[in-house]
N, C-alpha and C positions, 0 to 999 in steps of 0.2 A: 144797648147802653148798660154799663155796670151800675149796680145799686150804689147810690152816693153814700149809703150807710157804711159801705166798705171803706174803712179808713186805713191808709198806708202811712208808715213812718219811714222817711228816707234819711239816713245818717251819713253825712259827708261834710268834711271841713271846707270843701270848695263851694262857697255860697252861690256863685254863678251857676255851677252845674246843678246844685240842689234845686235852685229856682227853675231851671230849665226842665229838670225831671218832674217837678211839681206841676208845671204848666202842661207838659206832655201827657202825664197820667190823668190830670183832671179833665183833659179833653176826651180821654177814654172813659170818663165816668167815675173815676175814683176821687175820694176826698184824701188829700195828701198834706201831711205835715212834715217839716224838716227839723233836723237837729244837727248842730255843727260838730258834735263829738259824742263819744260813748256815754259820758256822764249825763249830758243833756238828754240823750236818747233813753237812758235807763229811767231818768226822772219822769219823762213823758209816759213811758210804759207803766209806771207806777199808778198813773191816773186812770188807766184802763181805756178800752175802746179801740185799741189798735188791732187790726186783723192780720197784718203782715208787715215785715220790716225789710227794707232794702239797706244793706250795710256795705259801705265802701271799705276797701282794704287800706289804702294809703292815707293815714291821718297822723298828724304830729302827736307825739307823746305816747300814743298807744294805737297799734294797728287794729284792724277789724278782727283779727284772730285773737287779740287780747280781750276784746270786748265780747266776742261771740259767746263764750261760756256763761258770762253773767246774764246775757239776754236769754239764753236757753234754760238757765237754771230756775227761772221763774215758774210758778205754777200756771198751767194753761198758757205756756209761752207761745206766741204767734210764730208761724214759719218765717224763716230768714232766707232771703235771696242775697247771696254774697256777690259783690261787684269787685272784680279783679282788674289788674292791668292786662292789656291785650297780650295774649299768648303766655300769660303767667300760669301755666297749668299746675305747677307744684303748689302754689298758693290755693288754687281752686280745689285740688285734691285734699289739702290740709283742712280747708273750710268744710268740705263735705264730710270728712272723717270726724270733725268736731261737732257735726250736727246740723250744718246748714242744709236747707231743703233743696237748693239749686244754686247755680252761679251763672253770672253773665260777664263776659269780658267788656270792659269799658272802652268804647271806640267812638270816634267822631262820626256823626251822621245819624240818620233816622234808624238805621239798622239796630243800633244799641237800644233805642227806646222800644222798638218792636220786640226785641228779645227780652227786655226787662218786663214789658207788659205780659208777654207769653209766659215767662217764668213765674210771675206773680199769680197769674190766673191758675196755672197748674199747681202752684204751691197751695193756693186757697182751696182748690178742689181736693188735693190730697189731705189737707188738714180737716176738711169737712168729712171725708171718708174715714179718717182716723177717729174723729169724734163720734161718728155714727157707729163704727165698730166697737169703740170703747163703751158706748151707751148700750149696745146690744149685748156685749159681754157682761156688763154690769147687771142687766136685766136677767140674763141667764144665771149669773151667780146668785142673784136674789131669789129667783125661782127655785134653783137647786137647793139653796139653804132652807127655803120654806118647805120644800118637799122632804128634805132630810129631817127637819124638825117634826113635821107631821108623822113621818115614818117612825121616828123615835117614840113619839107619843103612842102610835099604834103598837109598837113593840112593848112599851111599858104596860099598856092595857092588856095585851095578850098575855104577857108574863104574869100579871096580877090575876087574870082570869084562870090561867092554868094552875097557879098556886092555889086558887080557891077550889078548883076541881080536885087537886091533889089532897087538899084538906078534907073534902067530902069523901074521897076514897078512904082516907085514914079513919074517918068517923065510921064509915061502913065496915071497915076491917075490924075495928075495935068491938063491934057488936056481933061478930061471928065467932062460933066455937069450932067450926070445921077447919082443920089444919090446912087442907089443900086449898080451900076457898080463901083463907087468910093469906097463904103464900101467893096465890094468883093476884090478889089485890095489892100485895106488896110489890110485885113485879110491875103491875100497872102503874102504881104510884111512882116507882123509879123512872119509868119511861116518860111520864108526864113531867116529872121534875127535870129530867134531862133536856126536854124541849123547852121548858120554861126558862132554863138557864141560858139557852141560846138567845132568847128574846131579851132577857135581862142584860146579857153582854152587849147586845146591839144598842139598847137605849142608853147604856152608860159609856159607850165608846165613841170615838170621834168619827168612825166610819160605819154607816149602817149597812154597807154592802158586803162586809166580810167580818169574820170573827178570828181573832188571833188565837190559834189553837192551843198554844202553851198555857196562856192565862185561863182559857176556858176549861181545859182538862184539869188544871189544878183546882179550880173552883168546884167543878163537878165532883171530882174524887174526894175533895174535902167534905162536901155535903154527904156523899155516900158513906164515907168513913164515919162521920158523926152519927148517921142513921143506924149503923150496924155495930157501933163500938162495943155494945154489951155482948154481942154474939161473936164478933170477929175483931179482937183487940189488936191484932198484928198490923203493921204499917202498910200503907200503899206507897210505892216508890214511883215517882214520875220523872221522866226525862223527855223533854219536848223542845223542839226548835220553835223560835218565834216566827211562825209562818201564818200569814192571813189566808183563811179558807173562805170561799164564797158561802153566803148564808145558807142556801139550799143544801149544799154539800155538808156544811157543818152540822145541820140538823140530823141528817142521816148518819153521819159519823158519830154524833153524840149518842144516838140510840144504840148503835153497834157496840160502842165502848161500854155503855151501861149494861147491855145484855151480857157481854163477855165478863165484865167485872162481877156482875151479879152471879153468874154461873160459877166463877172461881170462888166467890165467897161461900156459895152453897155446897159445892161438890169437891173442891180441890183438896181440902184438908179434913180428914175425919175428926169427929168431935174430940177436943182436947189437944189436937196436934197443932203446933205453931208453924207459921210460914208466911212469907210476904207475897204480895201481889204487885207485879211491876207493869207499868204502862209506859210506852215510849212512842214518840211521834217524830220521825226524822225525815227531813226533806232532802232530796237529791235527784238531779237529772230531770227536773220537772214533775216529779212524783212525790207523794207523801206516803210513807210506810208507818202504819200504826200497829203496834204489837201489844198484846195483853198476855202475860205469862205468869206461871206459878211453879212451884216445886212440889206440887201435890201428887195425887194418885195417878194422874195422867188421864188421857182421853183418846179414844179411837173413833174415827169417823164411822166405823161399823157398829159402834156401841148403840144400844137402844137408848132413846132419851130417858133421863131419869125423872123428868117432869112431863109436862104436856107436849113438849116439842115445839111450842109456839115461839120460844126465844130463838131457836135455831132457824125457824122459818123466817122470822123477822130479820135476823142477821143476813140470811141469804138474799132476801128481797131488797134490803137496803144496799147491800154490796152490788147487786145487779143495777140498781138505780144510779149508783156512783160510777158504774163502768169499772169496778175495782176487781182485783184478783185477791181471793181469800185462800190462805194457805194454813194448814196445820203442820207444825214441825214434828215429824215422827221421831226425830233424833233427840228431842228435848226430854229430859227426865220426867218433868211434869207435863203441863200443857202450855203450849205457845201457839197463839193464833195471830197471824199477821195479815193485815189488809193493806194492799198497795193500790193507790188511786192516783189518777192524773190531777195535778193542781189546776190546769187550764182545760177548758172544753176542747175536745179534738176538732 
């Protein structure tokens, strides 16, 4: 027995047929109301409580196809079973394309009522499945939004903590007189700042899963430029594609760029010599190529490190973690180092 709370609205100008449908469906357990035309049917829908609609095609003034869009345009519109003339498949197809859930050919005999009940039952089941799917999707969206909000908060806190650590390093550096120790702390501070910048980008962006590399590199190099302006007044030139890079890869890439730019600032140009440092990030063929170059004294892979060599080891370790190819351009007049990495995991 069907739950009597399931209320059906049957719209048909044929009063005798409408009453017959009402009796037949009520015997199957439905509560059924009738409307003689589309306007009366729409007025009844406005009151609420209708779970499904049976809509006849042939009515004076406006056919079911004229009324169907208005029925379905309502918020939480109930499913519509369209009733057509026997063998009128073109009308049935038009009704389905317009959004009807099913159709039933109107015929004389019990077969029509059996088909109508079956179509209504199936329409109600599909409507229930749609509601459950929409509810599940809404719950997933809410959970995802909550997780992203929490992740932004985590990134915000991490960025603040790293900024605090960088400030401590700065304080420690200011208290040292040893030149090599101060230089080492400057490099450490730059690495911390680079990673903090990634987390700051994450909590201020709309996507916590990736970082847009062009915006991040511009921010990173602007901060580095400001930090060394007194020692290295020449410009940084940045050319980068607007490419999203997964967060874990962006962190490693940021450290590599920081190391390469720091090295260029320290060693490319002898004291008093002018020259630019150029950074590019170009995407092509599923890979991202990031280059740092200058027109300075040049660098050979066989040269002994001018510092501790830690920066070189960091660059190599980070490149390995990215599955990237690291190349030194021997033909370039100064130094050009290019890292090519896959944008997607293999």
